[in-house]
C-alpha positions in Angstrom: 22.4 73.6 61.7 24.6 76.5 62.9 23.0 79.9 63.7 24.5 82.9 61.9 25.8 85.6 64.2 23.8 88.8 64.1 25.0 92.3 63.9 26.7 93.6 67.0 25.4 97.1 66.7 22.3 98.7 65.4 22.2 101.0 62.4 21.1 104.6 62.9 17.8 103.8 61.4 17.3 100.8 63.7 18.2 103.1 66.7 15.7 105.7 65.6 13.1 102.9 65.2 13.9 101.6 68.7 13.6 105.1 70.2 10.3 105.6 68.5 8.9 102.2 69.7 10.0 103.0 73.2 8.2 106.3 73.1 5.0 104.5 71.8 5.4 102.0 74.6 5.7 104.7 77.2 2.6 106.5 75.9 0.5 103.4 75.6 1.3 102.6 79.3 0.4 106.1 80.7 -2.3 107.3 78.2 -5.2 106.1 80.3 -3.8 106.8 83.8 -4.2 110.0 85.8 -0.9 111.4 86.8 -2.3 111.6 90.3 -3.3 107.9 90.5 -1.4 105.2 92.4 -1.3 103.1 89.2 0.5 105.9 87.5 3.1 106.1 90.3 3.6 102.4 90.2 4.8 102.7 86.6 8.0 104.6 87.8 10.2 101.6 88.0 9.1 100.4 84.6 9.8 103.8 83.1 13.2 104.0 84.8 14.2 100.7 83.2 12.9 101.8 79.8 14.8 105.2 80.0 17.9 103.3 80.9 17.6 101.0 78.0 16.9 103.7 75.5 19.8 105.8 76.9 22.2 102.8 76.5 21.0 101.9 73.0 20.8 105.4 71.6 23.6 107.1 73.7 21.2 110.1 74.1 18.7 111.4 76.7 15.1 111.2 75.5 12.5 113.9 76.0 9.5 111.6 76.4 10.5 110.4 79.9 11.8 113.1 82.2 11.4 112.6 85.9 10.9 115.3 88.5 10.3 114.4 92.1 7.0 112.9 91.6 6.8 111.4 88.1 7.3 112.1 84.4 7.2 115.7 83.4 7.3 117.3 79.9 10.2 119.7 79.2 
């Protein structure tokens, strides 16, 4: 049986759901970590990849992950 080819691009509603899910993932990862802990700092690579994926899918910068010199910071 042949597979049907899926849509090549997400709809605007799907893009918004993706961004919302990415933010929820980010918050679930950092919610129990102190910003001063080694564990928190170790999540930097993960968040850089997440931020890049969200940027590429949505075409926009996201406010929930903004890095300064030491880690995420809120605008």
